[in-house]
N, C-alpha and C positions, 0 to 999 in steps of 0.2 A: 267668321267663315266667309270666304271669298267664292262667288259663284260667277264663272265665267258664262256669258250667253251669246248666242247667234241666232238672228232671224226672229228675234222675240221682242215684243214692246215692253221692255222692262226699264227701270230707272238706272242710270249710271251712278255709281260712287254708294256712299253708305246710307243704309235704309234701317230705320228702327222698326223691329219686328213688333207686330201688334199681338203681344203675348197676353191673353186674358188673366192667367194665373198671376203674372207679375202686376198687372193693373189692380186686381184684387188685393194683393198684399201691400201695393203702395197705399191704397184707399184705407186699408185696415190700419197700416203702422204711422201713416202721415209723417214720413221721415224728412228730415232736414235735407237730405239728397237722395235722387233716384238714379239707378244706373241700369236702364234696360239693354238689351242686346241688340247691337247693330250688325246686319249682314252687309257684306260689299259687293256689288255688281261691277263685273269688269267686261265690257264687250270684246269679246273674241281672244281674251287673254287666257288661253288654255294652260299654259305652262305655270303661270302664278296661281291658278285656282285650285281650290278643295273639291269643287264640285262643278260639273258642266250642265248648262240648261241650253237645249237646242230645239230648233224648230224641226219638225220631221222632214221637211224637204230638204234641210241642210245636212242631215245626218251622214249622207255618203261622202260629202267633203270632208267630215272629220275622221271617218273610217279609212279613207283613202290613204290618210296620212299614216295611220296604223299598218294598213296593209303593206306598204311600202317598206316600213321598218321590219315588219315580221318577215316578209318575203327575203329581204337582205339578209337577216340573220340566220333563216333557215337555209339559204344556199351556202352559208359558211360553216354551220356547226356540224361536228362529229359527234355529239352527245345524242344517243338515241331518245333518252328521257326528255331532253330539251326540245328535240325535234317533235316529239309526240305532242308536247304542250303547244309548241308553235303551230303545228297542223290543225290542232283544236281551235286555235285563235284564229287562223286563217278562214276555217269553216265558219266560224261565228261571223267574222267581218264580211265574208261574202254573202252571208244571209242578211247582211245590213242590220247586224245587232251589235251593241257595245261590248266590249271585253269584259266590264264589270258585271254582267249578267251570267257569266259562265260560273258554274260551281267548280271551285277548285279547293285542293288541299293545300296545306301550308307550303310544301315543296314546289308545288306548281305556282303558287302565287309569287314564290321568290324569284323563280325564272322569269315571270312576266313582269314583275317590278323592276327587275334589272334592266329590262329592255325599255322601260320608261313609255309605254303605249299611253296615249292620251285618254283614250275611252276605257282605261283600266281604272281612271278616275270615277267616282260615282257619276253617272251620266243620266240626266232626265230629258226624256224626249216627248215634246208637246205638239199636238196637232193644232190646238188653239195657239195662235201666235200672240195673243194678248192674255195670258194666264195672270190670275191674281198673284201679286207680289208675295202676300204672306203664305199663299198655298205653295209657290215655288220654294220659299224658306222652309217650309214645313216638309216638303217633299225632299229637299236637299238633306235636312238633318236626318230623315228616316233612312235615306238611301246611303248616307255616309256613316250611320250608326252613332249619331250623336243625340245628346239629351241636355236638359237644363237642370241645375239645382240652384237653390237660392240661399243668400244670407239676408237675414231682416233684423230690423230694430228702428229705435227713434233716430239714430243716426244716419242710416242708410238702408234701402232695399235695393239689392244687386242681384242680377240674373247671371249665371255662370254656365257657359257651354262647354261640355266635356264629352268624351267617348262613352258610350253606354259601357256597362261592367266596369267602370273606374273605381278603384279602391278608396276608402275615406282619406289616407294620408295623401294620395295624388290629388284628391279634390282640394285638400287643404293647401296644397303647393300651388293650385291654380289661384287661390286667393292671394296667397303670399309665401314665398320660398320658406320664410321663418317658421310658418305654421306647419310646413312639412317636416323641416329639420327637428323641431320642437315637438312633433305631435305626440299626444299621450292617447286621447279618445277624442271621438267625435259623437256629438248629441245630435240625433236626427228626429225629425218628426215630418209626416206628409203634409203637403201643403194643404190639403182637404181637412186633415184633423186641426192644423193651425187656425184654419178660418173658424173653428168653433171655440177657440180659446181666446183669452185676452191677451196674451203674451206668452213667450218661452217659459216663464216661471209658473203661469197657470196650467200650460201644457204639461210640464213636468209634474206638477202636483197632481194632476188628473191622469198620470201614467200614460200619456199619448207619446211621450218621446222614449228613445232607445239609446243606450250608449254603446258605442260599436269601435271595434279595434282597427289597427292600421290597414288591413287587407280587406275589410268589409266592403262589398259591393255596393255603392249607394243606389238605392232605386231611383227612378225618374221622378222629377218634381218632388224632391226631398228639401227641406229646409236644414242647414247644417249649423251646428254652433261647436267651434273647435277649442278643445282644452289641449294646452301646450305649455312647454317650458320654454322660458326666454333665455 
């Protein structure tokens, strides 16, 4: 995940996320390879970012860019539905609040998305200009609706970031496209339960695991083992 920031004392470039669950799993399995998740911090690069983190005193500078774009489109549209949505956006921006905090239905979101407003991206506003890096990462995940799942074993322990409510086959595709194409089932276990077991086989024998189908929504902080055809 890429986080653009302005007015905050944050590191530039990639930063390893201090994930306590990942650390516990790595200590338990002692794998040959560990693959923690790295966030990338981009100063002022809003266009390239998935999430924006900004100091409170700089919020208006960001929102003015969206105001100009919204006003321009509002002056040209003949669509009453679009105009209603844009007027709602203008009221939000004039109140010095990001667009992402407006409650919208799918059709309204489609109109705003087409306009590419910057603050439609998940936007975090901080009064403290030196926020903790891991807290910013966690806040960014929450605001963007993202979560981790994990794969574990003696070869590797790996943290994977996906959107919440992602199905099992799509999670498999995150690991490798072949796993998605040949997906049969996914065996899942919570990280909490795995910490009480010796390994996946032990968790299976103790009925801590569950076999799930293609569209099963993977819960946050799950460990996945994918069954697939080559």
